[in-house]
C-alpha positions as CSV (number, residue, x, y, z in Angstrom):
1,M,90.0,77.0,81.2
2,K,93.2,75.1,80.0
3,R,94.2,78.3,77.8
4,V,93.9,80.0,81.9
5,K,96.0,77.2,83.3
6,A,98.4,77.7,80.7
7,C,98.8,81.2,81.1
8,L,99.3,80.9,85.0
9,A,101.9,78.2,84.4
10,L,103.9,80.4,81.8
11,L,103.5,83.4,84.5
12,L,104.6,81.3,87.3
13,A,107.4,79.3,85.4
14,A,109.1,82.8,84.5
15,P,111.6,83.8,86.6
16,L,110.6,87.1,88.5
17,A,114.0,88.6,88.0
18,L,115.6,90.6,91.6
19,A,117.7,92.4,89.6
20,Q,115.1,95.0,88.0
21,R,116.6,97.7,89.3
22,P,118.8,99.5,86.3
23,G,122.3,99.7,86.0
24,V,124.3,102.8,87.3
25,D,124.5,105.0,84.3
26,A,120.8,104.1,83.0
27,F,120.0,104.9,87.0
28,F,121.8,108.3,87.3
29,D,121.0,109.5,83.5
30,A,117.1,109.4,84.6
31,M,117.9,110.9,87.6
32,A,119.5,113.8,85.8
33,I,117.9,117.3,86.3
34,T,118.7,119.3,83.3
35,V,118.2,123.3,83.5
36,A,117.7,126.1,81.1
37,P,120.8,127.8,79.2
38,G,121.1,130.9,81.9
39,Q,118.7,129.3,84.3
40,Q,120.3,129.8,88.2
41,S,118.8,127.5,90.8
42,R,120.2,126.1,93.7
43,Y,121.2,122.7,94.3
44,V,122.9,121.1,97.5
45,V,124.7,118.1,98.2
46,G,125.5,116.6,101.7
47,D,129.1,114.9,102.5
48,N,127.4,112.7,104.9
49,V,129.8,113.9,107.6
50,A,129.2,117.3,109.1
51,G,128.9,119.2,105.6
52,Y,127.1,120.2,102.5
53,F,128.1,121.8,99.2
54,E,125.7,124.8,97.8
55,G,125.8,125.8,94.1
56,Y,123.9,127.6,91.7
57,T,123.3,126.1,88.1
58,Q,125.1,128.5,85.5
59,S,127.4,130.2,87.9
60,N,130.7,129.6,88.9
61,D,130.6,131.5,92.5
62,R,127.1,131.8,93.5
63,G,126.1,129.9,96.7
64,E,127.9,129.1,99.7
65,G,130.1,126.5,98.7
66,Y,131.3,123.9,100.8
67,V,129.9,124.7,104.0
68,L,131.9,122.8,106.9
69,K,131.5,123.1,110.5
70,N,134.4,124.9,111.2
71,G,133.6,127.5,107.8
72,V,134.0,127.8,104.1
73,L,137.1,128.1,102.3
74,F,136.1,126.3,98.8
75,Q,133.4,128.6,97.4
76,G,133.5,127.0,93.9
77,Y,135.5,126.6,90.6
78,A,135.7,127.3,87.3
79,G,137.2,125.3,84.5
80,M,140.1,127.0,82.3
81,V,141.2,125.9,78.6
82,D,144.2,127.5,77.0
83,G,144.2,130.3,79.6
84,V,140.2,131.2,79.1
85,R,137.6,130.4,81.5
86,M,134.7,128.0,80.2
87,P,131.4,130.0,79.6
88,R,129.4,127.8,81.9
89,R,126.2,130.2,81.3
90,G,124.5,129.1,78.3
91,A,126.1,125.5,78.5
92,R,123.8,122.8,79.3
93,E,123.8,121.9,83.1
94,Q,122.9,118.5,85.0
95,V,122.2,118.5,88.6
96,L,122.4,114.9,90.1
97,P,122.4,113.7,93.5
98,Y,125.7,113.8,94.0
99,G,126.9,117.3,92.3
100,H,126.8,118.7,88.7
101,K,128.0,118.3,85.2
102,V,128.3,120.9,82.4
103,S,128.3,120.1,78.9
104,Y,129.6,122.8,76.5
105,P,128.7,122.5,72.9
106,D,132.7,122.0,71.5
107,G,132.0,118.6,73.7
108,G,134.0,120.1,76.8
109,T,132.7,118.7,80.2
110,E,133.2,119.5,83.9
111,E,131.8,118.4,86.8
112,L,131.9,118.2,90.8
113,T,130.9,115.2,92.8
114,L,131.1,115.4,96.6
115,L,132.2,112.2,98.2
116,S,130.0,110.9,101.1
117,K,131.8,110.4,104.1
118,K,135.3,111.4,102.9
119,Q,135.2,115.5,103.4
120,A,136.5,115.9,99.7
121,L,135.6,116.8,96.3
122,V,136.3,115.6,92.8
123,L,136.6,118.4,90.4
124,R,137.1,116.6,86.7
125,L,137.4,118.6,83.3
126,H,137.4,117.1,79.8
127,S,138.5,118.8,76.3
128,P,137.9,117.5,73.2
129,R,141.4,118.1,72.1
130,D,144.6,118.3,73.5
131,A,145.1,121.7,75.3
132,T,146.1,123.4,78.4
133,L,143.7,122.5,81.1
134,A,143.3,124.2,84.4
135,L,141.1,124.8,87.1
136,E,140.8,127.8,88.8
137,L,140.0,127.9,92.5
138,L,137.3,130.4,94.1
139,L,138.0,130.6,97.5
140,K,136.6,132.7,100.5
141,N,139.4,134.1,102.5
142,P,142.3,132.1,101.5
143,G,145.6,132.1,103.8
144,S,148.8,131.1,102.5
145,V,149.4,128.7,100.1
146,K,152.4,125.6,100.3
147,V,153.3,123.5,97.5
148,D,154.8,119.8,98.7
149,G,155.8,117.9,95.6
150,N,152.1,117.3,93.7
151,L,150.2,118.4,97.2
152,V,149.1,122.0,97.2
153,T,147.5,122.8,101.0
154,I,145.8,126.0,101.3
155,E,145.5,127.7,105.0
156,P,142.3,129.3,105.9
157,G,142.2,133.1,106.1
158,T,140.5,133.1,109.3
159,P,141.7,131.1,112.5
160,G,139.5,127.8,113.0
161,G,138.2,127.4,109.4
162,P,139.3,124.5,107.3
163,F,142.2,123.0,105.5
164,L,142.5,122.4,101.8
165,T,144.8,120.2,100.0
166,L,144.7,119.5,96.3
167,V,146.3,116.9,94.3
168,A,145.6,116.2,90.6
169,D,146.2,113.2,88.2
170,R,149.1,114.9,86.5
171,A,151.6,117.5,86.9
172,I,150.7,120.9,87.4
173,V,151.7,124.2,88.1
174,L,150.0,126.7,90.5
175,D,149.5,130.3,89.0
176,D,148.3,133.3,91.1
177,G,147.8,130.8,94.2
178,R,144.7,129.8,92.9
179,V,145.1,128.4,89.2
180,L,145.7,124.7,89.2
181,R,147.2,124.5,85.2
182,S,148.5,121.4,83.9
183,V,152.3,121.3,82.9
184,A,151.4,119.8,79.4
185,P,148.8,119.6,76.7
186,G,146.4,116.9,77.6
187,R,142.6,116.2,77.3
188,S,141.4,115.5,81.0
189,L,142.3,116.8,84.5
190,T,140.6,115.4,87.5
191,V,141.7,116.6,91.5
192,I,140.6,116.0,94.5
193,A,139.9,118.8,96.9
194,A,140.2,117.2,100.2
195,F,139.5,118.9,103.8
196,G,140.5,118.8,107.2
197,D,140.9,120.9,110.7
198,S,144.8,121.3,109.9
199,A,147.3,121.0,107.3
200,A,148.4,117.9,108.5
201,A,144.7,116.3,108.1
202,A,143.7,117.7,105.0
203,R,147.1,116.3,103.2
204,K,146.7,113.1,105.1
205,N,142.9,113.0,103.7
206,A,144.6,114.0,100.0
207,A,147.2,111.2,100.0
208,G,144.5,108.6,100.9
209,L,142.1,109.1,98.2
210,Q,142.7,107.3,94.6
211,H,141.7,109.7,92.0
212,E,141.5,107.0,89.4
213,A,138.0,105.4,91.5
214,L,136.8,107.7,93.1
215,F,134.0,109.0,90.8
216,D,133.0,105.6,89.9
217,A,133.2,104.4,93.0
218,E,131.1,107.2,94.6
219,R,128.4,106.7,92.0
220,A,128.3,102.9,92.5
221,A,128.0,103.4,96.1
222,L,125.5,105.6,95.9
223,H,123.4,103.6,93.1
224,A,123.6,100.5,95.3
225,E,122.0,103.0,98.6
226,L,119.5,104.4,96.4
227,T,118.2,101.1,94.8
228,K,118.5,98.9,97.7
229,S,114.9,99.4,97.7
230,Y,113.4,100.4,94.1
231,L,110.1,101.2,92.9
232,R,109.7,101.8,88.8
233,T,106.0,102.9,88.2
234,S,104.2,104.0,84.9
235,D,104.8,107.2,85.3
236,A,108.5,108.4,84.4
237,S,108.2,111.9,86.4
238,Y,106.8,110.2,89.6
239,N,109.9,107.7,89.5
240,K,112.3,110.5,88.7
241,A,110.8,112.8,91.9
242,L,110.8,109.8,94.2
243,N,114.5,108.6,93.4
244,W,115.5,112.4,94.1
245,A,113.6,112.2,97.4
246,K,115.3,109.2,98.4
247,A,118.8,110.8,97.4
248,S,117.5,114.2,99.3
249,S,116.5,112.4,102.5
250,R,120.1,110.7,102.6
251,M,121.8,113.7,102.4
252,F,120.8,114.7,105.9
253,V,122.1,111.4,107.4
254,V,125.4,112.8,108.9
255,E,128.1,111.5,111.4
256,E,129.0,114.7,113.6
257,F,128.4,113.2,116.5
258,G,127.2,109.8,116.4
259,T,124.8,108.9,113.5
260,G,121.6,111.4,113.1
261,I,119.7,113.0,110.9
262,W,119.7,117.2,110.2
263,A,116.3,118.8,110.1
264,G,117.4,120.9,107.5
265,L,119.6,123.4,105.3
266,P,120.9,125.8,106.2
267,W,119.7,126.6,109.8
268,F,118.6,123.5,111.5
269,R,122.1,121.5,111.0
270,D,121.3,120.1,114.1
271,N,119.7,116.5,115.2
272,W,116.0,117.4,116.5
273,G,114.2,114.8,118.3
274,R,110.9,115.2,116.5
275,D,111.9,115.8,113.0
276,T,114.6,113.0,113.4
277,F,111.9,110.2,114.2
278,I,109.1,112.0,111.5
279,A,111.9,111.5,108.6
280,L,113.5,108.1,109.9
281,P,110.7,105.8,108.2
282,G,111.0,107.5,104.8
283,T,115.0,108.3,105.1
284,L,116.0,104.5,106.4
285,L,113.3,102.5,106.6
286,V,111.6,102.2,103.1
287,S,115.1,102.3,101.8
288,G,116.1,99.5,103.8
289,Q,119.4,101.2,105.8
290,F,118.4,99.2,109.1
291,P,121.7,99.6,110.2
292,Q,122.2,103.3,109.9
293,A,118.6,103.3,111.3
294,R,119.6,101.5,114.6
295,D,122.2,103.7,114.8
296,V,120.1,106.9,114.8
297,L,117.8,105.6,117.7
298,L,120.4,104.0,120.0
299,N,122.7,107.7,119.3
300,F,119.8,109.5,120.1
301,A,118.7,107.4,123.4
302,R,122.1,108.4,125.1
303,F,120.6,112.1,125.1
304,Q,117.5,110.9,127.3
305,N,117.3,112.9,130.4
306,L,118.3,110.9,133.4
307,K,118.9,113.9,135.9
308,E,118.7,112.9,139.5
309,P,116.9,114.7,141.5
310,R,114.3,114.1,138.4
311,D,113.1,117.3,137.0
312,R,109.6,117.9,134.7
313,D,111.7,116.7,131.4
314,Y,113.0,113.1,133.0
315,G,112.9,110.5,130.7
316,R,112.7,113.1,127.5
317,I,114.8,112.8,124.4
318,P,116.2,116.3,123.5
319,N,113.8,118.2,121.2
320,R,117.5,119.3,119.8
321,V,120.6,118.1,120.0
322,A,123.2,121.2,118.6
323,A,126.2,120.6,116.3
324,R,128.3,121.4,119.9
325,P,126.4,118.7,122.2
326,D,129.4,119.7,125.2
327,A,128.2,123.3,124.8
328,A,125.7,124.9,127.7
329,N,122.2,125.1,126.2
330,D,123.1,122.7,123.0
331,I,120.9,119.8,124.5
332,I,117.1,120.7,125.2
333,Y,114.4,119.0,126.1
334,N,111.3,121.3,125.5
335,T,108.9,119.1,123.4
336,V,106.1,116.6,124.3
337,D,106.3,114.2,121.2
338,G,109.8,113.8,120.5
339,T,109.7,110.7,122.6
340,P,106.7,109.5,121.6
341,W,107.8,109.5,118.0
342,M,111.2,107.6,119.1
343,L,109.4,104.6,120.4
344,R,107.0,104.8,117.5
345,E,109.8,104.5,115.3
346,A,111.4,102.0,117.6
347,I,108.6,99.2,117.2
348,E,108.6,100.3,113.5
349,Y,112.2,99.5,113.2
350,I,111.6,96.0,114.6
351,R,108.6,95.4,112.7
352,Y,110.5,95.8,109.3
353,T,113.6,94.0,110.7
354,G,112.7,91.3,113.2
355,D,115.7,93.0,115.4
356,M,113.9,91.4,118.5
357,G,116.9,92.1,120.8
358,F,116.9,96.1,120.2
359,A,113.8,95.7,122.2
360,Q,115.8,95.8,124.9
361,A,117.5,98.7,124.8
362,M,114.4,100.6,123.7
363,H,112.8,99.3,127.0
364,K,115.3,101.0,128.8
365,V,114.4,104.4,127.4
366,A,110.8,103.6,127.7
367,V,110.8,102.7,131.3
368,P,112.1,106.5,132.7
369,Y,110.4,108.2,129.6
370,F,106.7,107.0,131.0
371,D,107.5,107.3,134.8
372,G,108.7,110.7,133.8
373,A,105.5,111.4,131.9
374,I,103.0,110.0,134.3
375,A,104.3,111.7,137.0
376,N,104.6,115.4,135.4
377,Y,102.1,115.3,132.7
378,V,99.1,112.8,132.6
379,D,95.9,114.0,133.9
380,A,92.9,112.2,135.3
381,D,91.5,111.3,132.1
382,G,94.9,109.4,131.1
383,L,95.7,111.9,128.6
384,L,98.9,113.9,128.4
385,R,99.3,117.5,129.2
386,H,102.3,119.8,128.0
387,D,103.3,123.4,127.6
388,S,101.3,125.7,124.8
389,A,104.3,125.7,122.5
390,D,105.6,122.2,122.9
391,T,104.0,120.7,120.0
392,W,105.5,121.2,116.6
393,M,103.5,124.3,116.4
394,D,106.0,125.5,118.5
395,A,107.2,129.0,117.4
396,R,107.5,131.9,120.3
397,I,107.2,136.0,120.4
398,E,110.6,136.4,121.2
399,N,111.0,132.9,123.1
400,K,108.1,133.8,125.3
401,Q,104.3,133.5,124.4
402,P,103.1,131.4,121.7
403,W,102.3,132.5,118.5
404,S,100.0,129.5,118.2
405,A,98.8,128.3,121.5
406,R,98.1,124.7,121.5
407,G,98.3,123.7,125.1
408,P,97.5,121.8,127.2
409,R,96.3,119.1,125.1
410,A,96.8,119.1,121.4
411,V,94.8,116.1,119.2
412,E,97.4,114.8,117.7
413,I,99.9,114.4,121.2
414,Q,97.1,112.5,122.3
415,A,97.4,110.2,119.2
416,L,101.1,110.1,119.9
417,W,100.7,109.0,123.4
418,Y,98.3,106.2,122.7
419,T,100.6,104.8,120.0
420,A,103.8,105.6,122.4
421,L,101.9,103.7,125.4
422,Q,101.1,100.9,123.1
423,S,104.7,100.6,121.4
424,G,106.2,101.0,125.5
425,A,104.0,97.7,126.2
426,T,105.1,95.7,122.9
427,L,108.7,96.5,124.1
428,A,107.9,95.5,127.7
429,D,106.4,92.3,126.2
430,Q,110.0,91.4,124.5
431,A,112.2,92.3,127.4
432,G,110.2,90.1,129.6
433,D,108.6,93.2,131.7
434,K,104.7,92.4,132.0
435,V,103.9,94.2,134.6
436,R,104.6,97.5,132.9
437,A,103.3,96.0,129.6
438,V,99.8,95.7,131.4
439,Q,100.4,98.8,133.4
440,W,101.0,100.7,129.8
441,R,98.2,99.1,128.2
442,A,95.5,100.0,130.5
443,L,96.7,103.4,130.4
444,A,96.4,103.5,126.5
445,A,92.9,102.2,127.0
446,K,92.3,104.9,129.7
447,A,93.2,107.5,127.1
448,Q,91.4,105.7,124.4
449,Q,88.4,105.8,126.2
450,N,88.2,109.2,127.2
451,F,89.4,111.2,124.1
452,L,86.2,111.1,122.0
453,R,83.8,112.3,125.0
454,L,86.3,115.4,125.2
455,Y,87.4,116.1,121.8
456,W,84.3,114.7,119.3
457,D,81.2,116.4,118.8
458,G,80.0,113.9,116.4
459,K,80.5,116.4,113.8
460,V,83.9,118.2,114.6
461,M,87.4,117.4,116.2
462,A,88.8,119.6,118.4
463,D,92.5,121.1,117.5
464,R,93.2,121.2,121.1
465,L,91.2,121.3,124.7
466,R,92.0,125.0,125.8
467,E,93.2,125.0,130.2
468,D,89.6,125.6,130.9
469,G,88.9,122.4,128.9
470,S,87.0,124.0,126.5
471,R,87.0,122.8,122.6
472,D,89.4,124.7,120.4
473,T,88.0,123.6,116.9
474,K,90.3,125.5,114.6
475,V,90.6,123.5,111.2
476,R,94.1,122.3,111.0
477,P,95.9,119.5,109.9
478,N,97.0,117.6,113.2
479,Q,93.6,115.9,113.4
480,L,95.1,113.7,110.7
481,M,97.1,112.2,112.6
482,L,94.2,110.0,114.0
483,A,93.7,108.0,110.5
484,S,97.8,107.9,110.2
485,I,98.8,105.6,113.4
486,P,100.4,102.7,111.8
487,F,99.8,100.2,114.1
488,D,95.9,100.2,115.3
489,D,93.2,102.3,115.4
490,F,92.9,105.3,118.4
491,V,89.5,106.7,117.7
492,P,86.8,104.5,114.9
493,A,87.3,104.3,111.2
494,A,84.2,106.2,110.8
495,V,85.5,109.2,113.2
496,Q,88.8,109.0,111.4
497,A,86.7,109.2,107.8
498,R,84.6,112.3,108.8
499,V,87.9,114.0,110.5
500,T,89.3,113.2,107.1
501,K,86.7,114.9,104.8
502,N,86.8,117.9,107.6
503,A,90.7,118.5,107.1
504,V,91.0,117.7,103.8
505,S,87.8,119.7,102.3
506,E,89.0,122.9,104.2
507,L,92.9,123.0,104.1
508,L,94.4,120.5,101.0
509,Y,95.3,123.0,98.1
510,P,96.8,121.0,94.9
511,Y,100.1,121.9,96.4
512,G,99.8,121.2,100.3
513,I,98.2,121.2,102.9
514,A,97.7,124.7,105.1
515,S,98.7,124.4,108.9
516,L,95.3,126.4,109.4
517,S,92.0,127.3,107.4
518,Q,92.4,130.2,104.6
519,N,88.6,131.0,106.4
520,D,89.9,131.4,109.8
521,P,90.4,135.2,111.4
522,Y,93.9,134.0,112.4
523,F,94.9,133.1,108.8
524,H,98.4,134.4,107.2
525,P,98.3,134.1,103.9
526,R,102.0,134.5,102.8
527,H,104.9,133.5,105.2
528,E,107.5,136.0,104.9
529,N,105.3,139.4,104.7
530,P,107.4,142.2,106.7
531,A,104.8,144.9,105.8
532,F,102.5,143.3,108.2
533,H,103.9,140.7,110.5
534,H,106.9,138.8,111.6
535,K,107.4,135.8,109.7
536,D,106.9,133.8,113.0
537,A,103.4,134.8,113.1
538,A,102.5,133.2,110.0
539,Y,104.6,130.3,110.7
540,H,101.8,127.9,112.1
541,Q,99.2,129.9,111.1
542,G,98.4,128.8,107.3
543,T,101.5,128.5,106.3
544,I,102.2,125.2,104.2
545,W,104.6,122.6,105.7
546,G,105.6,120.0,103.3
547,W,105.8,117.0,105.8
548,N,102.1,117.2,106.6
549,A,101.3,116.0,103.0
550,G,102.7,112.8,103.8
551,Y,99.9,111.7,106.6
552,T,97.4,113.3,104.6
553,V,98.2,111.0,101.8
554,T,98.2,108.2,104.5
555,A,94.7,109.0,105.6
556,L,93.6,109.5,101.7
557,N,94.8,106.2,100.7
558,K,93.6,104.5,103.7
559,F,89.8,105.1,103.0
560,G,90.3,104.4,98.9
561,Y,91.1,108.4,97.7
562,Q,94.4,107.5,96.7
563,D,93.5,109.1,93.2
564,L,92.9,112.7,94.9
565,A,96.4,111.7,97.1
566,W,98.0,111.2,93.8
567,R,97.4,114.4,92.0
568,L,99.1,115.8,95.2
569,T,101.7,113.4,95.0
570,Q,102.5,114.7,91.5
571,N,102.4,118.5,92.1
572,L,104.7,117.8,95.2
573,G,107.3,115.6,92.5
574,A,107.1,119.0,90.4
575,Q,108.1,121.0,93.5
576,I,111.3,118.4,93.7
577,L,112.5,118.6,90.2
578,G,111.9,122.4,89.6
579,L,110.9,124.6,92.4
580,G,113.4,126.2,94.8
581,T,116.4,124.1,95.4
582,L,116.4,121.4,92.7
583,G,116.0,117.7,93.7
584,T,114.7,118.6,97.3
585,M,111.8,120.4,99.3
586,S,111.6,123.1,101.4
587,E,110.2,123.7,104.3
588,L,107.6,125.7,103.7
589,L,105.1,127.2,101.1
590,D,103.2,130.4,101.2
591,A,99.5,129.4,101.8
592,L,98.2,130.8,98.7
593,P,100.3,131.7,95.3
594,A,100.8,134.7,93.5
595,A,98.9,136.5,91.5
596,D,100.2,134.5,88.6
597,G,99.7,131.1,90.2
598,A,103.9,131.0,91.3
599,L,104.5,129.2,94.3
600,T,107.1,130.6,96.7
601,P,109.2,128.6,99.0
602,S,110.0,129.6,102.4
603,G,111.8,128.7,105.3
604,T,114.9,126.4,105.1
605,F,115.7,125.5,101.4
606,A,116.0,121.9,101.7
607,Q,113.9,119.8,104.8
608,S,114.0,116.8,105.9
609,W,110.8,115.5,106.7
610,S,109.6,116.7,103.9
611,V,111.1,114.6,101.0
612,A,111.4,111.7,104.0
613,E,107.8,112.0,103.7
614,Y,107.2,111.8,100.0
615,A,109.4,108.9,100.0
616,R,107.9,107.2,102.5
617,N,104.4,107.8,100.9
618,G,105.6,105.7,97.8
619,Y,106.3,102.4,99.5
620,Q,104.3,102.7,102.7
621,D,101.1,104.3,101.3
622,Y,100.9,103.7,97.8
623,I,102.4,100.1,97.8
624,G,101.2,99.9,101.4
625,F,104.4,97.7,102.5
626,R,104.7,97.6,106.4
627,P,106.6,94.3,107.7
628,N,105.7,93.2,110.6
629,L,108.2,90.4,111.6
630,L,106.9,90.6,115.6
631,E,104.4,88.4,113.8
632,N,106.4,87.3,111.1
633,N,104.3,88.4,108.4
634,L,104.6,90.7,105.3
635,A,101.9,93.3,105.5
636,F,100.4,95.1,102.4
637,S,97.9,97.4,102.6
638,P,97.9,99.3,99.1
639,A,95.9,101.5,97.4
640,I,97.5,102.1,93.6
641,P,96.4,104.9,91.9
642,A,94.3,104.7,88.8
643,A,97.1,106.3,87.0
644,W,99.6,103.1,87.3
645,R,98.9,100.9,84.7
646,E,102.0,98.7,86.2
647,F,104.8,99.1,88.6
648,D,108.1,96.9,89.7
649,A,109.3,97.1,93.4
650,V,111.9,95.5,95.4
651,L,111.3,95.8,98.8
652,P,113.8,94.9,101.7
653,Y,113.1,93.9,104.9
654,A,115.2,92.0,107.8
655,E,118.8,91.9,107.4
656,H,119.4,90.7,103.8
657,D,115.9,89.8,102.5
658,E,113.7,91.2,100.4
659,I,110.3,90.8,98.1
660,A,109.8,91.4,94.5
661,L,107.0,92.5,93.2
662,R,105.2,93.1,89.4
663,F,102.0,94.8,89.4
664,E,99.5,94.8,86.3
665,R,96.2,96.0,85.7
666,T,94.1,93.7,84.1
667,R,90.6,93.9,82.1
668,T,88.6,92.7,85.1
669,G,91.2,93.9,88.2
670,Q,94.4,93.3,89.3
671,R,97.3,91.2,88.8
672,W,100.5,90.6,91.7
673,R,103.6,88.6,91.1
674,L,105.4,87.9,94.2
675,Q,108.9,86.6,95.1
676,L,111.0,86.9,98.3
677,T,114.2,85.9,99.1
678,G,115.1,84.6,102.4
679,E,112.8,82.3,104.6
680,A,109.5,81.7,104.3
681,R,106.7,84.2,105.7
682,T,102.9,84.9,105.2
683,V,101.7,87.4,103.4
684,A,99.0,89.7,105.0
685,F,97.1,91.5,102.0
686,D,94.5,94.2,102.6
687,Y,93.2,95.2,99.9
688,L,90.7,97.6,98.5
689,N,87.1,96.7,97.0
690,A,85.6,98.8,94.4
691,D,83.0,100.2,96.9
692,K,86.6,101.6,98.8
693,S,85.6,99.0,101.4
694,R,88.7,96.7,102.5
695,S,89.1,93.2,102.4
696,R,92.1,91.0,103.8
697,L,93.5,88.0,103.0
698,A,96.7,86.1,103.9
699,F,98.9,83.3,102.4
700,P,102.4,81.5,102.9
701,L,105.3,82.8,100.5
702,E,108.4,80.4,100.0
703,P,111.6,81.6,99.3
704,G,112.4,81.7,95.2
705,K,109.0,80.2,94.5
706,P,106.9,82.9,93.0
707,A,103.4,83.7,93.2
708,V,100.5,85.4,91.2
709,L,97.8,86.8,93.2
710,E,94.8,87.8,91.4
711,L,92.4,90.3,92.5
712,S,88.6,91.0,90.6
713,P,84.9,91.4,91.3
714,A,84.8,88.0,91.3
715,G,87.5,87.6,94.7
716,A,91.0,86.9,95.4
717,R,93.1,83.9,93.7
718,L,96.4,82.5,94.3
719,N,98.0,80.9,91.5
720,G,94.8,80.1,90.5
721,T,93.1,79.1,93.6
722,M,90.5,81.1,95.1
723,L,91.2,82.4,98.6
724,T,89.0,83.4,101.3
725,A,89.3,87.1,102.5
726,M,87.7,88.8,105.4
727,R,86.1,92.1,105.3
728,S,88.4,94.2,107.2
729,M,87.0,97.8,107.0
730,P,84.0,99.2,105.4
731,S,83.5,101.6,103.2
732,Q,83.7,105.0,104.5
733,A,82.7,106.5,100.9
734,A,79.3,107.5,102.2
735,V,80.8,110.1,104.7
736,L,83.7,111.3,102.6
737,G,81.8,111.8,99.7
738,K,83.6,113.0,96.8
739,L,86.4,115.0,98.4
740,R,88.3,118.1,96.0
741,F,91.2,120.2,96.7
742,Q,90.3,123.8,98.3
743,T,90.3,126.4,95.9
744,P,93.2,128.9,97.3
745,R,91.7,132.5,98.1
746,A,93.0,135.5,96.1
747,Y,95.9,137.7,97.8
748,L,94.0,140.6,99.0
749,P,95.6,141.9,102.1
750,Q,91.9,144.1,103.2
751,D,90.4,140.5,102.7
752,F,92.1,139.1,105.7
753,P,91.7,140.1,109.4
754,M,95.5,139.4,110.2
755,L,96.5,141.9,107.5
756,K,94.2,144.9,108.2
757,T,96.7,146.5,111.0
758,K,100.4,145.9,112.0
759,D,101.6,143.0,114.2
760,A,97.5,142.0,114.5
761,L,98.4,138.6,116.0
762,K,101.2,139.9,118.1
763,G,99.0,142.0,120.0
764,I,96.0,139.7,120.4
765,V,98.6,137.4,121.7
766,E,100.3,139.8,123.8
767,R,96.5,140.9,125.6
768,N,96.0,137.1,126.2
769,E,93.3,137.6,123.8
770,Y,94.3,134.5,121.8
771,R,91.5,131.6,121.5
């Protein structure tokens, strides 16, 4: 006993350094993705204003280049030493979250860095010996060139395009209108490429940038953002993929017309309501970027439909706010779930930050939304009706009939509706609107009471109710959202467990979860398969969506199946680091791999909610951190994979507070060391037992005073003192059994009904035979 107490005293006495984050160089060295010589892979970096740079490794000019809202002028560059191009193909190249670096065998390097919120690039050359250094600019349709002292301004060759001004850190001359050459030999050359809507704007932008500090300042600022929250596990590959997911998520945060989150590149450079708020927790909450999260919510609120006289979309926030919000049809409201997702994330933001005053602003959004929804869409059972293509499965045939009808009552819409009502009631409480709080909670209870009767037969959950009230039992992943509601349970845990078993067993491949069972007659094994169908026919009929893995991991971890979830997460991490566009995730994957097992990315080459959900899972589902400052507690519901021997984490919340963790596996269980900054809080800890049940305990934590929580079969101890735990969730292992990945079928067109004739699904839909 004395030895145990002595060890505990040492643990408590040892300082838990909050500066667990690695330094700038170590952090980016670990993140660098090194490509093989000759490997041409896409990479993309965002400027967090309204543009992005798309390039390819081992190539000077492949890729779109720097895409700005008014076009492309700068496509790429080539370094030159003593008049000879540096041969990039075959050199060592690394992709980084701010650009790339090419290293040559002789010690020379060239680098591109895209500066955040400055609409400018830094191009750097280094030579191991004194030489005449030059940058050859690879431009797309350039116009006239003007040299004014050390500023070189290039006009676009097409009206309305971006202007470019270049400034170097040493004396240069311009050869052939496109080669910036140093006047005297040297070992380095740095050039700032600054852009603007006019020649004057570009010159002003260039003149205001100090090239000596830009590169280091950009790296330092990005490091600070990416490590405001921090997680380092015993799995280095996961750590790398997680940090890339956070960096890639950050890339989509833009200021084009107020703070927003792009949906995807290259086609979805707009703010989509549903996409924005699905992506928000993984992009801005788990990363501690709380002011930006608040700005995104407020910015979207200003586009709420408040038209008078009221129409059927009254109270909704937009489905899409396009890049030109003043143009006709660039703000559309055809989504049933955008506003429920927004209200859910408003509450989640408040729970993270304790920003109670924000509830007043969101209450003003909730009132017209519920007025419109109740007047236009709520049925006699308290459930929310909607058009057949107004869920996230929204593809239409030539903007007419839905490819995958899910109206008028889809399963996840009812879960979101219930959560929206509960969220609205909480906002009403904070705003002192007791009448509406009671009204909305009563409607939530009504929807909850009727839902199971209509959707659940004791074995199978309906994906939707058809217009005639019949149950559509296609196996889709949407039902898993019943098990991923963040605040409370819409259906009992036993039903959630059976739903999880049904969906995972039928849909979950090692590389993602399908949008429809491969055993369904409507299943499409490939997204783009023009010999058989239009790509939108397959969009939601089997094709894998990256973001759906997020709530799948949530459901699995909830019930203690984190090791299966971890295998999925590892595979998704490999996709981030090596499949398609390096460092990010595509919108889609073909449901079935190629004959050699290769996965085929599809859709957008970089998708916001795909990487955001990957980041969210790490913090909210594996560590299980979901602060609830509405009740002044820091809630944990961890599900630590067996492969994690230990981890360190720093988790921000409130305005400037954070809690630091150190987790270690012990001979008999787990040891958690916790230390917080800021004011004292209560920790609510909901942990998994060996039988996959959960127990809950609570304890106070004071700032600056480390605490040691030890979990073992004998119970829970805090600083050596036994704690009383209450059973919070019975084990669902008997219901779930042993879960396994689905085995993908071989791609044999003759085996799939939708590939037996050309445009088979289109014919079914147009003949009104879709069931």
